[in-house]
N, C-alpha and C positions, 0 to 999 in steps of 0.2 A: 922534123915530124909531121911535115904536112901531106897530106895524101890528096888526092884528085875526089878519091870517095870515102867513105865512113868506114871504119876499120870491119865490122861487124854490119852483115844485111840481116835486118830484124823484119820478120812477117808481122803479120797483123797483133799478133796475140805479141810481142815483144820478145820471141824466143830467137834464137840464132838459128841462121838457116843457111849455115856456110856450107858445102861439100865437103860432103865423107865426113863420117864418125870420127877420127883419127884428127881431123883438121880442128873439128867444132870442139875436140876434146881439148886441144892447144890454145885453142881460140880460149875456154875456161880456163884454162889455169895460167895463162901469159897474156895479159892485156897491154899491150906498147902504151905509153904514156902519152896522155892528150889525143885520146881516142875519139873520134868524131869529127877533130880540126880538119878542116882544106881549103884549099886555096881561095876558093869563094867566102866563106864564112870569115876568114882574119881580121881583117878590120873590123866589122863587127865582134869580134870576142875582144879585140884591143880595147875598143872603147869602150865595154861592157865591164873591162878591167879597168879602166880609169873612174867610170862610175862606182866601180864596189871598191876603189880606193878613196872617194870620196865619202862612201859612207861610213866604211870600215873604221877610220884614223878617229874621227871623232866619240862612234860608241865605245871602241876599245880603250879610249884613255876613262871614259867613264866607267867603261865595266871593271877596268882595274883599280877603280877607286871605290866602288861597290866590294870588292872584296877587301878592300885594305890595303892595299898594294901601290907601287908607285906606278906614274904613266907607261915607263919601258918597259914594263911587266906584259903590259895590255897588247905595247907595242911591238915587241918580241916575240909576241904570239903569231902574229902577221909575216915573221921571216920565216923561219927553218922549219917549224913545225906545219907551216901551210902549204913549202915547198913540199914535204915530203907526204902529206896526205893527198897534195894532189895529184903527185906521179903516181902510187901506191892506191889508191882509192879505183873501184870500179867503177861509182858512179861519176857521169859526167858533169854534176851539176850542183852537188850539195856542196857547199862553203862549211868550211871549217874553220871555230874561231871558239874561243871564250862568248858568252851568251851571259842574260843578264840573270837567268836562274842558276846558274853553274856557279857565277860570282858571288849571287846571293848566298848557295848552298858554303861555299867555299867562305865564308866571312864567317858565317852562323857555325860552322864544324870546327875552327882556325881558332875563333874568336876565343873560345873558353879554354884555348891549350895556351895562349901565351897573347901577347898584349898588340893590338892591331897595329903596324908601322915600324913594329920593333925588328930586330935582323932575325929574332929567333920566328917570327910569324913568318915572315918572306923565306925562311928556310924550309918552314914545316909547308908552306902552300906550294914549294918545288917538290917536297917530297909525296906530297899528295896526288899530285900531279903523273911524276914515276910511279905510284902503287896502282893508278888509274890505267896508266899505261902495259904494267904487265899485265891488270886484270883483264884488258881488252885481249892481250896476246891470248892470253889463258883460254877467255871464251871464242876466240875465232879458235885456235888447235883444237879445243876440244865439242868444237861446234853446239856449243851453250847460247847462242843467241836467241832462242825460243825460250828463255830464262824471262827475257825483257815484255814477253807477250803476259806475264801476269800484272802491268802495270795496262788497266786495260783503259780506258778515256776516262771514266769517270775521276779514276784514280790520279792523273797525269794531269788533267783539269783541275783537280782539287790542290795537287802537289804544287806545281807550279802558279797558280792561282795564288797561294799563300805565298811563296818566296815573292811573288812582283806585288803584291801590297806592301811587303817587308821594304822591299825596295823603294816602291813608291811613296813612302813614307819618307826615308833617307833624303830622297830626291828633294821631296818638297821643302825639308829643312835647307837645304842650299840655295832652292830658289828663293825661298823668304830671309836667307842670310843668318838664319840660329845656327846655332852650334849647339849639337846634342849629341851621345855616347855612339860613336857608328856602329860599334859590337853590342851595344846593348840589346834587349829584346823589347818586342813589337811596342809594348803597355810602354817601358820606359822610352820609347822613340815618342809615341805618338805626347806621352807627358814632358817629355819636355820640348817638342814645339808647341803645345797651350802653355808652359810655362814661361817660355823664352819669346813669345810673339811679343811682349813689350821691346824687346832689343830688334825687332825685324828690321833689316835695311830697305829704305824707298828704294836705291839704286837695282838693287838685287831685285826686289819686287818686279820693276817697272822692266827691267833684263828678261827676267824668266817670262813674264806674261807677253810681252812682244815675240819673245823668242817661241812662245808656246803657239802663238797666233798665226806667226809664220810657218812654223811647220805642217800644224793642221791642215791651214787653208791651201796654202800652197803646195802641198799635196795631192788635195782636191782638184787643182787650177793645173796645175802639170805635176806629176809623177814623174816625170824624168827626170829633173832637176833633183840634184843632190841637195835638198833644204837643211841637210845637216852640218852637212859643212859650208852654207850658204850664214847659216847663222852664226857658226862660232867665228868664220873671219869679220863678218860685220862685227858681232860684238867684241872683239878684241881689239877691233881699231877703235871701235868707239870707246873703251875702256882706255887703251892708251891716249886718243886725243883729249879725251875729257879726265882722262889721270883720275878715273874711278876707281883705281883699288889705295887711294889716300882716303874718299870717301868711306870707307867701309866695304868695299865690295872684292870676296877674297877672290884670288888669281890660282893658276894650276901653279906656278912657280917654276923655278929652273929645272929642266929635262935634260939629263945627263946626255950628252953625244958619243958618240961610237955606236958599231954594231952589237950585236948578243955576242957573248964569249961564252966559252965552255965553263961550266960549272959541274958542282955536285951537292946534293943537303947532305952534311954530318949531322947524324941525330945517334942518340943512343936507341937501343930497340924497344926499349918503353914506349920511344916517342915515336917510333916509326909503327908499333903496334895500336897505339891510339890514335893513329889517325885513318887504318883499313877501315872502320866503319861508314865516314863518309866518303872514301874512295869508293868503297862500295854503291854505297847509294849516288856519287856523280857516274861512276860506270853504268850501272842501270838505265838511270834516266836519259843519259847520253845513248846507251843502246838501244833503247823504245825509241826514242823522238829520231834518232840520228837512222834507223833503219827503214822507221816509218815514212821517214822524207824520201830518203834514196828510192825506196819501192814505187812511192808514187810518182816520184817524178819519171822514174824509169816507164813506169806502166804509159805516162801520161807522152812523153815523147820515144816509147817504141825504141828501148834500147835494152840490153840485159845487165843485170845489178847482180853481186854476189854478196850476201850478208856476212857471211864470213872473211872475204876481201877487205869489206868497209872497217868491219871489226878489226882485222891487221892494221888498217892504214890509221884508224884512230888509237890502236897501241903506241905505233911509232912516233905519231905525232904527239902524244902525251910525253913518253919519254925524254921526245928532244924538247919540249916544253919546260921539263922540268930540268934539264939540264944545261941548258941557256936562259936561265930565266924568268921564265913565264908560268904561268898557272894552266889548272884542267883546259881542257880542248874538246870542245862539243861541237855538235853541227847545227848553224845557225839558219833556222826555220825564215828570219825575214830576208837575209841577203841573199838566199837561193831563191826565194819569189822573186825578189828585186831583178836577179840576172834572169832567170827564166823571161820576167818581160821586159829584159833589154833584149831578148832575142839570143842570148848566150845556149850553148850546146857543148860546151870544155871544161876544162879545168884553166886553161887561160887565162882568165881573169885572174886567178888565186896566183896565177905565176907573177902576173901585172901587178897587182897587190903586192906580193911578197919583195919586188923592187921598187916598187914605189917607196916601201915603208922603208927599205933599207937607207935609199937614198935621203928621205928623213933625216933617219938616225944620225947619218954620217954628216948631213949637211943641214937641216933646218927647223933640229931642236930648237934652237934661238926665235923660234915664231909662236913655237909651243908656249915659253913662261908667261904671256900676258892673256891668255885663255880665261874668262869668265867664270866660276864655278857656277853662277845661278845658270848660263850656258849650259854647261855641261851636264846640268840637274836637271833642265827643262830638255832635252832632247832624250836622255837618257828615261826621263817619264812620259815621254811619251812614246819613244821604241815599247817600253814595258806595258803599257795600259791595254795590248791587245793579251796581254798573256794573263790579266784578272779573269780571261772565261767569262764573263757576264754572260754574253750571249748564248756559251754553252751552257752553262748553268739554267738559262731560261729554259734552252731545248731539253734536258734532263727532265727539269721539272714536267713538263709537258708530257714526254715519252714513256717517264719509270720511275717514281718517284723513291723507289729501295736502291738503284744507282743514283740519284740526286742527294741521298741520303750519304752515300757513300763518298761523294764528292768532295759533299759539305763536310762531312766529318774529318774526312785530309787537310782540307783547305785548314781546318779550325786548329787543329793537331798542328800541323807546320806552322800556322802563324801566329798559336799564342807559347808553344811548348818549346817547338824548333824543328827544326830539317832530319836529322837523323830519327828523333821518333816519328817524324811525318811519313817517313819513308818504311819505317818498320809497321806503323799502322795502315801503310796503304797495301801491305803484303799480306798482313791479317785478313783486312778487309778482302782483298781479290780473293784470299781462299775460303772467307766467309762467303763471298758471293757464287766460287765456285762450287762448293759444296751444298750452298742452297740449291742452284738448280740444278747439279744433278745429281742428287736428294730425290728427287722428283720428275723422273724421266717419264714419258708417254709411255704408257702401258695397255695395250689394248688387246681384248677378246675379239679375234678375226671372223666374221661373217663369210660364210660358203655363197656362190652364185651359180645359175646354171649354166655358164660360159667355161668350156672346160681352159680357154684360152687365157683364161683371165687369174691371175694370182689370187690369194683370201689375204687382201690387202683392208677390204672395207672394215670400222669397225662394227663388232655387232651391238646390239641391243643391248642393257643391262642384264645381267642372270640370265641369259641365254647361253647355249652352245653351238659353238661351229657348226658341228653335225649332231648326228645322235649319238652320245657315249664318248664326244669326243670334245675336248677343248682347244685351239688353236691359242695361242697368245703372245704376245709379241711385246718385247723391250727396245726402247728407241734410243740406247747410249749405249755405253760399256757398262760392265757390270765390277764394281768397288765396292770398298769399305762403308761408302757413303749412301750406295742404293740397293746391295745386297740383301738386305734383311727387307728392305721396301717391296722390291719385286716378288720376294718368297711370300709376304704378307698378300700381294694382289692376287697371288696364284691363287692362295688359299681364299683371298674375298670369292672369288669368281666359281672355284668349284665347290662351296657354300650354297652361292647365291643361285647355282645352277642344281641344284640337290647330289648331295653325295652319294647317294644311292643310284642316280643316273650317270652318273662319270664312269665311264673307264678308262680313260686314257686324256693325260695332259701333254700338249706336244709345245715346245717351247721353240719358237722362230727365234735365230740366231742370226739372221742377218744384218742387219745393224749393230750386231755385237760385235767391238773388234778388240776386246781386251777383258779378263776376266782375272781378278785378283785373289788371293788366297782367304782375303775376309768374307770374300761373295761366293769362294765357294765352300765355305764353311756353312755358310747362311743356304745353300744348295742340300748340302748334306742335310741340314733339320726339314727342309722342305721335301725331299726323296725321302726321309722316314716319315714324315706325316702321310705322305701319299701310299707310300707303303701300307700303312695301317687299316688304311681304306681300301686297299686292294686295286687302285691306281695307276696306270702304267706314265711312267716318264719317258719322253722322246725328244727326239730333237728334229730340226729341220732347218735347210738353206744354212750351214754352218759353212765358216770360211776354211781355207785351209790351213791357215795359221790359226786360228779360234779351235779348229778340231782337235788341234796338235795342243795346244794349251789344255783344252779340258780335256783330253789325254792324261796330260802329265799331270793334271790336279786329282786326278782319279772320279772326272765327274760323268764320262762314259761308259763307267760300269755298270752293269745290267741296264744299260740305255739303249734302245732302238736310235740309228738315225738314219732320215730322211731327206735326198735331196730336194725335194719340192714340200710343200704345205697340204698339196692335193695328194701327194703320192701317199704324205703320213694319214690323211683323212680315209681316202681308200685301202690303208691295211688296217686302219684300228677300226673304223664304224664296224657295227656288227653286221652281220649278211640279213637281206632282206630275206624276208618272213615270204614262203612261195605261198600262203596260204591267205595271204593281204587280199583282201580287194582291191585292185586296178582303181 
């Protein structure tokens, strides 16, 4: 699959410039695997794959533990699901894998349905991944990826931050050597840590403290070194040599050898249905984050991405994860960034990761048994620290206190009540935020000027008309249930402020109105009657073709005049000049 040149010749704007429309359509519908791989970058891509392997192995073991699943669940996710995603996705760089937020969501949602570590719990995790896969395929088929846009940045920061803090508390318990209920609520976990401080293990604290220092300092000194792997290997050697497992240091334990095998979760219909809400939450969060990361790197590196193709890839990889012993797959922002820094511009590193993980499962699981849990806790804790969103919350506080409040509310609900209520509150807050902004659109009475080449776009002084007897008023938003009455009231106020007896016509500038719903149309009916009672004509200008058709469908054009420009409306509706007036 190696070529001397990239598959797509991209312009400065990131769009495809292949010759001919037919060829462009073929490129858009069929993309060969490993697009962007050339002979000149093969070595770079292979080395990046080794780096990705070193990063992903320890993290996925930790994420599996966060999810309440055996280490193999995290490793299996790196084999078949990774291969499928890498060969199908349109993005050349996004790395697919379970991440910390998804693992926490799995644990919090399934923890109330089955005991962590039980067979039913693992079966439900597989079923949840399959449901996610089906939802992704439906999103791709119906082109519904835009729904993820409802998860604005404040909501994502709050939701993921709440999950991250819950994860961090669990990892702190591992780092201290304190046993807590992994499936408990946040407050219970904090209480468990405080109550168990007297049983903390000194060796565990020492291992985790050194591990955190190495991870943080090492990354700043030499970012290219896979410090997580270094920490895991060195800590394991120390534990084995000093026999610290006999001193109370918890270790990973035996990891079954062998490749992932085909399986299928067997559950009752009620159990499948109980998993749907959490699967929806996982799907939406992954869609929002995954498409954003894919688009940002595509724009940065100037290649084309296709959102529905990416959703399709997520769907197939999640179904594969659930059918071979893993859990829900999402996009890994941190690993994608690491691959970009390593110079990778293709999906080849993901295939190297899959091959390396398979070899480990076949021949090297014995090396994993003595990995100390405090080291895994330190690796995961450092990885999730950026997800707390401290800098993002600080920026929101400075820029917009209302959006800060949205993020903080979502954070608190997710942390103290649960992930599913958190995502529901997130959508409610998104709708409130949308309605708040849409209900207060920019509405201006336009001022006339003496330059016939200029449009009437400047805001007129309060209480004035655009021209003698004529008010041209503009709304810079679609007209729908949240602002229809607001706009009607604004028109009435403009007429009253200008003097009802002096106004002959009101012209609505519709250039910025892209849609009208039934509720807004009913508000217009009331406005039309109010104007008619005062013998004021209602007219429209600068209508878009689709808006004109919509107005006609809603019956809003009956008895109204339509003008192509504001100036034409003013010229036609202004009273004729008085021939006896003094010049």
